[in-house]
C-alpha positions as CSV (number, residue, x, y, z in Angstrom):
1,X,0.0,0.0,-0.1
2,X,2.7,2.2,0.8
3,X,4.3,1.9,-2.4
4,X,1.2,2.6,-4.1
5,X,0.9,5.8,-2.4
6,X,4.5,6.9,-2.9
7,X,3.7,6.6,-6.5
8,X,0.1,7.7,-6.9
9,X,-0.1,10.4,-4.5
10,X,3.0,12.6,-5.1
11,X,1.4,15.4,-2.7
12,X,1.6,13.0,0.5
13,X,5.4,13.6,1.8
14,X,7.7,10.5,1.3
15,X,8.2,10.4,5.3
16,X,4.7,10.5,6.2
17,X,4.0,7.6,4.1
18,X,7.0,5.7,5.6
19,X,6.3,6.2,9.1
20,X,2.3,5.3,8.4
21,X,3.7,2.0,7.0
22,X,6.1,1.5,9.6
23,X,3.4,1.8,12.4
24,X,1.1,-0.8,10.4
25,X,4.5,-3.2,10.1
26,X,5.1,-2.8,14.1
27,X,1.7,-3.9,14.9
28,X,1.2,-6.6,12.1
29,X,4.8,-7.8,11.7
30,X,7.8,-9.1,13.7
31,X,10.0,-6.5,15.3
32,X,13.0,-7.6,13.2
33,X,11.5,-6.9,10.1
34,X,10.9,-3.4,10.7
35,X,14.5,-2.4,9.7
36,X,13.8,-4.0,6.5
37,X,10.6,-2.6,5.5
38,X,12.1,0.6,6.3
39,X,15.1,0.3,4.2
40,X,13.0,-0.9,1.0
41,X,10.5,1.9,1.5
42,X,13.3,4.7,1.6
43,X,15.3,3.0,-1.5
44,X,11.9,3.3,-3.2
45,X,11.5,7.5,-2.4
46,X,15.0,8.0,-3.2
47,X,14.6,6.2,-6.5
48,X,11.3,8.4,-7.2
49,X,13.0,11.8,-6.0
50,X,15.8,11.2,-8.8
51,X,13.8,10.1,-11.3
């Protein structure tokens, strides 16, 4: 969902989207997966900024 929001809703700041996704991840996934999720979303956000 966060990737779709990053791509489709450019008006929403990337840090807000990433933070919301991490909050959902904290609730529904294992604690060790949060760093992975953060890294993936950050990489996607950086790629979108550079394109």
